[in-house]
C-alpha positions, 0 to 999 in steps of 0.5 A: 650813178650820176644824177644827170643819167637818171631819167625823170618822168615828163610832166604835162607842163613839159609838153605845154612848154612851147605854147605857154612860153610863146604866148607869154611873149605877147602877154597871154598867160594861160595859167594866170589863174595859178599865178601868185603875183597879181602885179605881173598878171596885171602888167601882162594883161595891159601888154596883151590888150595894148598889143592887140589894139595896136595890131587891129589898128594896123589891120584897119590900115590894111583894109583901107589900103585894100579898098583903095587899091581895088578902085583902080585896075592899075592898083588891083595887083597891090590889093591881091598882094595885101589880101593874104596878109589881111586873111592871116591877120583876121584868122589870128584875131579870131583865134585869140578871140576864141581863146578869150571866149572859151578861157574857162573851157580851156582851163578846165580842159588843160587841168583835166588833161594834167590830172590824167597825165601819167606821172611815173616813168613806168606809167609813161612807158605803158602809155608809150608817151615818148613816141607821141611826144617825139612826133609832137615835138617834130611837128611843133618845131617845123610849124613854129619855124615856118610861122616865125620865118614868114613874119620875120621875113615880111617884117625885116626884109625891107630894112635889111635890103635898104641897109645893104643898099645904102651902107654897102652898095653905095646908094645915096638914099635909104629906102623907107619901105615897109614889109606890109602894105598899110594905109596910114593917116599920116606920112609914115616915111616923111621923117627918119624917126617917124619911119622907124617908130612906125616900122617897129610898131608894125614889127610888133603887130606882125609878131603878135599876129604870128604868135596868136596864129601859131600858139592856138594851133600848138595848143590844139596839137598838144591837146590832141596828142594827149587825147590820142595817147589816152585812146591808144592806152584804152585800146591796148588795155582792152586788147591785153585783158585776158577775160578769164570767165572764172573772174567775172567780178574782176572783168566787170570792174575792169570794163567799168573803169575803161568805160568811165575812162573812155567817156571822160576822153570823149567829153574832153574831145567835145570841149576841143570841138566846141572851142575850135570848130568855128575858128577852124571853119574861118581858118579853112575858108581864109586859108583857101583864099590865102593860098589862091592869092599867094599862088597868084603873086608867085606866078606874076611877080619877080624872083625877089617877091616869089621867094618871100611869098613862097615862105608864106605859101608853105606856112599856109599849106603846112598849117592846114595839113597839120590841123587836118593830120591831127584831126584825122589822128583823133578820129582813127585813135578813137575808132580803134577803141571799138576794134580793140574791144571786139578783139577781146575773148568776150565770148567766154565772158558773162552776158552782162559783160558782153552787153556792156562791151557791146555798148562801148563798141556802139559808142566808139562807132561815133568817133571823136572829131572836130566838126566845123559848121557846114564842113566835113569833120576835120581829116585829111579829106578836108585838106584835099577839099581846102586845096581844091577850093584854093585852086578853084579860086586861083583859076577864077582870079586868073581868068577875071584878071586877064579878061579885064 
């Protein structure tokens, strides 16, 4: 049989490939602690820090532009146009800061998940890993496409448009415009070389923001997919256990191993909650404002602007839905453990076994979840709340704008 036809087990690294590779393009190496090349690690760090210094200077330029625009009613529309980009930038910044602050927790979390990952084909079939991985890959592909499409469209559209008009439509001048509204302490369009240096500087900042925003969520998707897979495996093992009353020692040994396994999964869920809870709170608040301002732009602009901002709107809504969907999946998967434990033939087992099973069921009544401060646990209900908040902001903005 050809070696190409032999199925090989999927490693944890295979599931982590997308976020790891994308992160490296901006200088962030998740597995830097395993690197044996100190020079490469140092160069990546320098590249990362330089990139974020440049990016935050651009964000400051956006904030100055926003402040100057809201001073005059005639330019308020420009402030509304730049507001979604500011929100996106701040969330990207905070997500990266979260990764830095919780770097040790992230490394510990990923190392433990890698250790727990089923290593053989037989084990992976028992875990139904292929089903979980298939769904994960589809979600990651869609969200990655939308996120990169947003940053690419905003970044490249002005240059492409100006090039087409100048080279193919006979326009006498090349329009030196940027995809983002940013204040500069110098005239960025005065000379051709100044314009292009500034343009590609902005392009790199936009790409860095997009990757920082994207990869934090891709990591969350990979981690929750793994945890849901483990919870599902525990549920399947509990339901399939025969509970033979004549084999009490074997029953107790099995249940002890499942309780330890379950407890380890819940501990890892707490690590995820600690890492993501506050950043997701900011994410949802900013997303509400972003969707509101983008919707206003879509209802008040030309077809050209509408098409660009529609990609941004889809990205924002999909990102919030993705996080809420996986938060909901985590709650459901952890709750099923209690249902599976109750569905055993426990009434045939010893009193000690029943007491231990009861404790496991009681613990599963408090499901694993991500709990942002002041927000309900992340679930599909949260998605509806974010959309509702966005509509309320949108209605308020429309009323205020036309009243003035």
